[in-house]
TIDO-387388 format. One line per field, with one value per residue: residue number from 1; chain; x, y, z of N, C-alpha, C, CB in turn. Coordinates in steps of 0.2 Angstrom, whole numbers, plus 2048, in hexadecimal, padded with zeros to 3 digits. Atoms other than C-alpha are relative to their C-alpha. Glycine has a CB too. Layout:
num (NUM | ...)
cadena (A | ...)
n.east (X | ...)
n.north (Y | ...)
n.up (Z | ...)
ca.east (X | ...)
ca.north (Y | ...)
ca.up (Z | ...)
c.east (X | ...)
c.north (Y | ...)
c.up (Z | ...)
cb.east (X | ...)
cb.north (Y | ...)
cb.up (Z | ...)
//
This chain:
num (1 | 2 | 3 | 4 | 5 | 6 | 7 | 8 | 9 | 10 | 11 | 12 | 13 | 14 | 15 | 16 | 17 | 18 | 19 | 20 | 21 | 22 | 23 | 24 | 25 | 26 | 27 | 28 | 29 | 30 | 31 | 32 | 33 | 34 | 35 | 36 | 37 | 38 | 39 | 40 | 41 | 42 | 43 | 44 | 45 | 46 | 47 | 48 | 49 | 50 | 51 | 52 | 53 | 54 | 55 | 56 | 57 | 58 | 59 | 60 | 61 | 62 | 63 | 64 | 65 | 66 | 67)
cadena (A | A | A | A | A | A | A | A | A | A | A | A | A | A | A | A | A | A | A | A | A | A | A | A | A | A | A | A | A | A | A | A | A | A | A | A | A | A | A | A | A | A | A | A | A | A | A | A | A | A | A | A | A | A | A | A | A | A | A | A | A | A | A | A | A | A | A)
n.east (804 | 7FC | 7FD | 805 | 800 | 7FA | 800 | 805 | 7FD | 7FB | 804 | 803 | 7FA | 7FE | 805 | 7FF | 7FA | 801 | 804 | 7FC | 7FC | 804 | 802 | 7FA | 7FF | 805 | 7FF | 7FA | 803 | 803 | 7FB | 802 | 7FA | 801 | 804 | 7FC | 7FB | 804 | 802 | 7FA | 7FF | 805 | 7FD | 7FA | 802 | 802 | 7FA | 7FD | 805 | 800 | 7F9 | 7FF | 7FB | 803 | 806 | 806 | 803 | 7FC | 802 | 804 | 7FD | 7FE | 805 | 805 | 802 | 801 | 807)
n.north (7FA | 7FA | 7FF | 7FD | 7F9 | 7FD | 7FF | 7FB | 7FA | 7FE | 7FE | 7F9 | 7FA | 7FF | 7FC | 7F9 | 7FD | 7FE | 7FA | 7FA | 7FF | 7FD | 7FA | 7FB | 7FE | 7FB | 7FA | 7FD | 7FD | 7F9 | 7FB | 7FF | 803 | 802 | 806 | 806 | 801 | 803 | 806 | 803 | 803 | 806 | 805 | 803 | 804 | 806 | 804 | 802 | 805 | 806 | 803 | 802 | 7FB | 7FB | 803 | 7FD | 7FC | 7FB | 801 | 7FA | 7FE | 7F9 | 7FC | 7FE | 7F9 | 7FD | 801)
n.up (800 | 800 | 807 | 805 | 7FE | 803 | 807 | 802 | 7FE | 805 | 806 | 7FF | 7FF | 807 | 804 | 7FD | 802 | 807 | 801 | 7FE | 806 | 805 | 7FD | 800 | 807 | 802 | 7FD | 803 | 806 | 7FF | 7FC | 7F9 | 7FD | 7F9 | 800 | 803 | 7FB | 7FB | 803 | 801 | 7F9 | 7FF | 804 | 7FC | 7FA | 802 | 802 | 7FA | 7FC | 804 | 7FF | 7F9 | 7FD | 7FC | 7FE | 803 | 7FB | 7FC | 7F9 | 7FE | 7FA | 800 | 803 | 7FB | 800 | 807 | 803)
ca.east (800 | 80E | 816 | 806 | 805 | 817 | 815 | 805 | 80D | 81C | 810 | 807 | 817 | 81D | 80D | 80E | 81F | 81B | 80D | 818 | 824 | 817 | 811 | 823 | 824 | 814 | 819 | 82A | 821 | 817 | 826 | 81F | 830 | 82B | 81D | 829 | 836 | 829 | 823 | 835 | 837 | 828 | 82F | 83F | 837 | 82D | 83D | 845 | 836 | 836 | 849 | 847 | 852 | 845 | 836 | 824 | 81F | 827 | 827 | 81B | 827 | 82E | 81E | 815 | 80B | 80B | 7FA)
ca.north (800 | 80C | 809 | 80E | 81E | 822 | 81F | 829 | 837 | 837 | 837 | 846 | 850 | 84C | 853 | 862 | 865 | 864 | 870 | 87C | 87B | 880 | 88E | 895 | 895 | 89E | 8AB | 8AE | 8B0 | 8BE | 8C6 | 8C3 | 8C1 | 8C0 | 8B4 | 8A9 | 8AA | 8A4 | 896 | 891 | 88F | 884 | 87A | 877 | 873 | 866 | 85F | 85F | 855 | 849 | 845 | 844 | 853 | 85D | 858 | 85B | 863 | 872 | 870 | 87D | 880 | 891 | 898 | 89B | 8AB | 8AE | 8B1)
ca.up (800 | 804 | 7F3 | 7EA | 7F4 | 7F0 | 7DE | 7DD | 7E7 | 7DB | 7CC | 7D3 | 7D7 | 7C5 | 7BE | 7C9 | 7C4 | 7B1 | 7B3 | 7BD | 7AE | 7A2 | 7AD | 7AF | 79C | 79A | 7A7 | 79F | 78E | 795 | 79E | 7AF | 7B7 | 7C9 | 7C6 | 7BB | 7C9 | 7D6 | 7CB | 7C8 | 7DB | 7DC | 7CE | 7D7 | 7E7 | 7DF | 7D7 | 7E8 | 7F0 | 7E2 | 7E4 | 7F7 | 7FA | 803 | 80E | 807 | 817 | 821 | 833 | 83C | 84B | 845 | 83F | 850 | 851 | 83E | 837)
c.east (804 | 803 | 7FB | 7FF | 806 | 800 | 7FB | 802 | 805 | 7FD | 7FD | 805 | 803 | 7FB | 800 | 806 | 800 | 7FB | 803 | 805 | 7FD | 7FE | 806 | 801 | 7FB | 802 | 806 | 7FE | 7FD | 804 | 7FE | 806 | 7FF | 7FC | 804 | 805 | 7FC | 7FE | 806 | 802 | 7FC | 802 | 806 | 7FF | 7FD | 805 | 803 | 7FC | 800 | 807 | 801 | 804 | 7FD | 7F9 | 7FA | 7FD | 805 | 7FE | 7FD | 804 | 802 | 7FB | 7FA | 7FE | 800 | 7F9 | 800)
c.north (806 | 801 | 803 | 807 | 804 | 801 | 805 | 807 | 803 | 802 | 807 | 806 | 801 | 804 | 807 | 804 | 802 | 806 | 807 | 802 | 804 | 807 | 805 | 802 | 805 | 807 | 803 | 803 | 807 | 805 | 801 | 7FD | 7FE | 7FA | 7FA | 7FE | 7FB | 7F9 | 7FB | 7FD | 7FA | 7FA | 7FC | 7FD | 7FA | 7FB | 7FD | 7FA | 7FA | 7FC | 7FE | 805 | 805 | 7FD | 803 | 805 | 804 | 7FF | 807 | 803 | 807 | 805 | 802 | 807 | 804 | 7FF | 7FE)
c.up (800 | 7F9 | 7FB | 802 | 7FE | 7F9 | 7FE | 802 | 7FB | 7F9 | 800 | 800 | 7F9 | 7FC | 802 | 7FD | 7F8 | 7FF | 802 | 7FA | 7FB | 802 | 800 | 7F9 | 7FE | 803 | 7FD | 7F9 | 801 | 804 | 807 | 804 | 807 | 801 | 7FD | 805 | 806 | 7FE | 7FF | 807 | 802 | 7FC | 803 | 806 | 7FF | 7FE | 806 | 804 | 7FC | 801 | 807 | 803 | 805 | 803 | 7FD | 805 | 804 | 807 | 802 | 806 | 800 | 7FE | 805 | 800 | 7F9 | 7FE | 7F9)
cb.east (7FB | 806 | 802 | 7F9 | 7FF | 806 | 7FE | 7F9 | 803 | 805 | 7FB | 7FC | 805 | 801 | 7F9 | 800 | 806 | 7FC | 7F9 | 804 | 804 | 7FA | 7FD | 806 | 800 | 7F9 | 802 | 805 | 7FC | 7F9 | 801 | 7F9 | 805 | 7FD | 7FA | 804 | 803 | 7FA | 7FC | 806 | 800 | 7F9 | 801 | 805 | 7FB | 7FB | 804 | 802 | 7F9 | 7FF | 805 | 802 | 803 | 7FE | 7FF | 7FB | 7FB | 801 | 806 | 7F9 | 806 | 806 | 7FC | 802 | 805 | 806 | 7FC)
cb.north (800 | 7FF | 7F9 | 7FC | 801 | 7FC | 7F9 | 7FF | 800 | 7FA | 7FB | 800 | 7FE | 7F9 | 7FD | 800 | 7FC | 7FA | 7FF | 7FF | 7FA | 7FC | 800 | 7FC | 7FA | 7FE | 7FF | 7FA | 7FB | 7FE | 806 | 7FC | 806 | 806 | 801 | 803 | 806 | 804 | 801 | 804 | 806 | 802 | 803 | 806 | 805 | 801 | 804 | 806 | 803 | 801 | 805 | 7F9 | 804 | 807 | 800 | 7FA | 7FD | 807 | 7FE | 7FE | 7FC | 800 | 7FD | 7FD | 804 | 7FD | 806)
cb.up (806 | 805 | 7FD | 801 | 808 | 802 | 7FC | 804 | 807 | 7FF | 7FE | 807 | 804 | 7FD | 801 | 807 | 801 | 7FD | 805 | 806 | 7FD | 7FE | 807 | 802 | 7FB | 802 | 808 | 7FF | 7FC | 804 | 7FC | 802 | 800 | 805 | 7FB | 7FA | 804 | 803 | 7F9 | 7FD | 805 | 7FF | 7F9 | 801 | 804 | 7FA | 7FB | 804 | 800 | 7F8 | 7FD | 801 | 7FB | 7FD | 808 | 7FE | 805 | 7FD | 805 | 801 | 801 | 7FB | 7FA | 807 | 804 | 7FC | 801)
//
């Protein structure tokens, strides 16, 4: 069961990364530099998660009191 979850999660992340790549290309074509940059950061984050270099969740410890 865990293997099925892992495969589905990887497929989902691969799809998200593909969509982010397309969105980045669109933002660059429209010369929306900041938007393209932010999408690129999300693209790289997805890549890191897929490769196991970064956790999917960020711990909440340091964000207390932030609305």
